[in-house]
N, C-alpha and C positions, 0 to 999 in steps of 0.2 A: 534712152538718150543716146544719140549717135555722136561720137567724138571724131575729130579729125585724126585719121589713122597715123600719119607720119608725125603729128604733134605728140601723140601718145608714145610712139616709139622713142622720140627724142627725150621726152620727160623721164621715161623709165630708164633710158640709157644714162642720163645725167645722175640720177639717184644711185644707180648701180655703180657708176664710176667713183663717186664719192665714198660710198660704203665699201666697195671692193678695195680701193686704195688704202683706206684705213686698216682693213683686215690684213692686207698684204704687208703693209709696213709693220703692223704689230706682230705678224707671224714670223718676221725675220728674227725676232728674239728667241723663238723656240719653234724650229721647223717641225717638231713632232706633235704640236697641238692642232695641226690641221688648218690653222688660220691663214697661212700663206696660200695653200692650195684653194681654200675657200675664196679668198680674196682674188686670186687669179681667175677662178671660175666666174666670179661676178664681173671682173673686167672683160673677160671674153664674152660674157653675156651682153655687156654694155656695147662692145664693139660690133656684135652681131646686130643689135638694134640700131646702131648708127648706120650700118649698111642698109638696113631696111628703109631708113628715112630717105635714102638716096635712090630708092627704087623708081625707075622711070626717068632718072636724070643722070645715070651713070651706067656703065656696061653691066650686062647681066652676070658676068663671072664675079663681079665685085658685090653687087647688091643681092644676089641670090646664092651663087655657089659658095663664095667665101663667107658670106653672112651666116648661112645655115651651117657651114662647117665650123665656124666659131661658136655657134649655139650648141652644136654637138660637143665641141671641145669643152664648153662650160659644164655640160652635164658629166663629161668624163672627169673633170676636176672635182666636181661634187662627189662622184663615185669613189675616187681614190682617197678623198678626205675621210670617208667613214672608217675604213680599216686603219688608216694612218692615225687617226685620233685614238683608236682603241689599242694602239701599239702593235698592230699587225702589219705584215708586209703588203703594201698596196699593189693591186694588179695593173701596173702602169701600162704594160704592152696591150693587154686585153682591152682596157678602158679606152685607150687612144687609138686602137685599131678601128673602132667604129667611126670616129670623125674622119680618119683617113679614107675609109671605105666610102663614106658619104660624099666626100669631096670628089673622089674619082667617079662615082655614079652620077652625081649631078653634072659633072663636066661632060660626061657622055650624053646626058639627056638634056643638055642646056637649051636645045632648040625645040623641045617638046613642052607641053604645059601640064596636063593631068599626070602623066607618068613621073615627071620631075617632082611635082608637089607631093604625090603619094609616096615616092621614094624617101623624100625628106621626112615626112610624117612617120613612115615605118621605122626608120632608124631612131628617131627621137622617142617614139613610143617604146621601142625596145630598151633604150637607155633609162627611161623612167621606171620601167619594170625592174631593171637591174638595181636601181637605187632603192626601190621598195624591198627587194630581196636582201641587199646588203644591210639596209637599216634594220631589218628583222634579225638577220644573222649576227650582227655585231651589237645588238641591243644590250645595254647594261642592266643587270638585275635591278628591278624596282625603278628603272629609269623611265623618263618620259620623252626624251629627245627623239628617240626613234619613231614615236608616234607622229611628231611634228614633221619629220622627214618623209614618212610614209604618206601622210596626208598631203604634203606639198607635191610629192611626185604623182599622187592620185589626181590632184587638181589639174596638174599638167596633162595627164592622160585625158582628162575631160576636155580640156581646151584643144588638144590635138585631135580628139575624137570628133569634135565639132567641125574642124577643118576637113577631116576625111569624109564625113557625111556630105558636106557641101560639095566637095570635089567629085564624089561618086554620083551625085545628083546632077552631073553635067553642068556645074556652075563654077569651074575653077577660077574664072575671071573675078568672081566675088571675093576670092581670097588673095587677090593681088595686094601687095603692100602699099599701093597708092590709092586703094579703093576704100571709101569710108561707108560702112553700113553697120547694122546692129550686130550681125554675126561677127564681123571683124572686131568691133569694139569689145564684145564679150570675150572673144578669143585672146585679144591682147591684154585685157584686164586680168584674165586668168593667168597669163604669162607673168604679169607683175606680181600677182599673189604667189606664184611659184618661186620667183626669185626671193621674195621676202621669207617665205616659209622654209625653203631649203637653207638659206644662209643663217636664219635664226636657229633652225634645228641643228645645224653643224656647230654653231657657237655654243648652244645648250649642251650638245653631246660632249664637247671639249670640257665644259665646266663640270659636267657630271663625272667625267673620267678623272679630272684633277681632284675633285672631292673624294672620289673612291680611292685614289692613290694616297691622299692625305690620311684617310681613315685607316687604310691598310698599313701605312707606315706608323701610325699611332698605336696600332694594336698588334703588330708583328715584330718579332725579334729579328733584327737585320742579319745577325750572325747565323742563326740556325734556320730561319724561315718559318718557325712555328709561332704561336701566339706568345706575346710577352706577359709580364705580370698582370697588367691591367686587363688584358684580354682573358686570361685563364681565370682570374678572380670573378669577372663578369659571368663567364660560363659556369663557374662553380655555384654562383648565386642562382642561376637559371636551373641548374641540375638539382640543386637542393629543393627548389620549389616544385620542380617536376616530379621528383621522387616522392614528395609529400602528397601531391595530387594523385599520382598513379599508384601509390603504395608499392613501388618497386624499389629494391635495394640500390644503394649507391655507395661505392667505395672510393675514398680519396687517398691518393698515395703521394707522399712527399719523398722524393729520392735525391740522393746526393752522391756525386762521383767521388769515389774513395781516393784520398791522397792526391787531389788535383793540384794542390800547390807544388808538390814534388815534381809532377809532370811539367809544370811551367818552369820550375827552377832548373830541371835537368835538360829539357828540350826546347825551352823558349815559349813565349806566349803565342806565337803563330801555331806552333805544334799543339798547344793547349786548345786553341780555337778549333783545330782540325779534329782533336779528340772529342770535343763537344759535338761537332757536326756528325762525327761517326756514331756517337751514342744515340743522338736523336734519330738519325736515319735507321739505325738498328731497331730502335723501339717502334718507330712509325710503321715499319714493315711487318711488325708482329702484333700490333694492336688491332682491335676491331674497328670497323668504320664508326661505330657509335661511341668509341672511347675518345677522350680528348687529352692532349698533352700540351703543356705550356712551360716556358722558361720562367721560373719563379724568381730567380736571381743568381748571378754567378754560375756555379756548377750545380745549382738546385733546380729540380723540375717538379711539376705537379701533374699527376695523372688523374683523370676522372673516369672511373670505370662504371659505365651505365649498366644497370640491372645485374650487379655483381655483389654477392654477399661477402662476408669476411673470409670464409674458407676459400671461396672462388678467387678472391683477390690474392690471398696467400699463395695459392697454387700458380696463378698467372705470374705474379712477381717473381716467384722462385724460378719459373721457366725462363722469364726474361733475363734474370740475373745470370743463370747458368749459361744461356746461349751467348750472352755478352762476354762471359769469361772465356768462351771458346772462339770468340771472334775479336781478337785484339786489333787496335788501330794500327795503321802502318804509317810510320813517320820516316821519310827519307829512305824508304826501302826496308826499314827495320820494324819488327812488331813491338807494340807497346801495350802490355796487358792493361785492361780496363775493367773495373768492377764498380758496383754501387751499393749503398745501403739504403734501406727504404723503411718508412714508417707508414702504417696503414690505419685509416680511420673509417669505420662504416657507421655513419650516423644512425641513431635509433629512429625508426620510422614513426614510432608512436610518441616520441618526444622531439618536437621540432628544434633544430639547432641552427645557429647562424654561421656565417662564414668564419668569423673570428674563432669561435669555439672549435669548429672542425679543424681549422689550421693549427690551433694550439695543440690539439690531441695528436694530429698527424706529426707535428714537429717533435712532440714529446716522445712518440714512438720511434722517430728517426734518431733522436738523441740516444735512446736506449740501444738501438741497433748498432750505432757507432761504438758505444761503450762495450758492446758484446764482441767486439773484434772486427767490425765492418764486414762488408760482403755478405750481408744477411738482411732479413726483413723481420719487422715486429708489428704486432697488432696493438692499437691504442688501448684496447680493453685489458691488455696484459700488464699495463703500467701499474 
């Protein structure tokens, strides 16, 4: 079916204006969600198509040079939206250098036909490939939005490829914006699909990032940056199950910063927060990649030592405790000695235990370590 080319351009432009305006208005509420730049991209896309509808009835600089420059600017807006949504610095200069370059080249080639059309296709093809690259580079783990973006850009590559083939076959006139034929109809339809897929992909990417941020905020401790109580308990459940399946030892350590209330009383709560961050950073730098640490509550932390038996846990905690003794926190230029007490529980591999029983044993061992004078560690089995 052959559709009237300029009617197609006008219809797509109308839809793009409505959708782009909604996204741009919504994006003003939060410039970091990428909706403003996505909306501006769609508006630029729509203006380009408006220019195409005037082809043959208005000057070439307006209907071809400016229109294609606007289309290139739309792809630049889509490009910068991807890292912007992911919270990264957008490549504004590099992205918009291509529309500027295209505008200059088309102005110089305005009186040609094939070279002018091929130049426009070449820049637009390059921008679509950049969108595919950025979509892959900034993909969220387990996300799907990047696939939609990559597919949308790939569809655009197909449409541009059709135009290039026709132009190279010495039929550039068939690709004039006021000519209606099957190739033109297919090419424009592909352009419409591109707008829909890229805009939908960017909205979906924004949603995925928001969901990821919410999940991260729900599971991370805002003060120390490590997992909170809910997160570390979920990990403990997973580690207990894995220990049973793999028949590998697991040691669970509950540690408590010694005399933390005195630190708060003497130096203030902000200093106490700084001490907590200092302790976490100190421990993180000395734990293995397979070990886990989470803030259990207040000044209490939970360590999960993968593939570590009771003796190994005792040695490791002793080393951590001694190294922290030698690395005091610094508050307003003054050293503040820090130590911790720890209770260690190594569940019996042959007798499955649940999270509650393990925590009770580790807490009991911690209580005994405190009664022993603090700044020490105790095994649950010794209770």
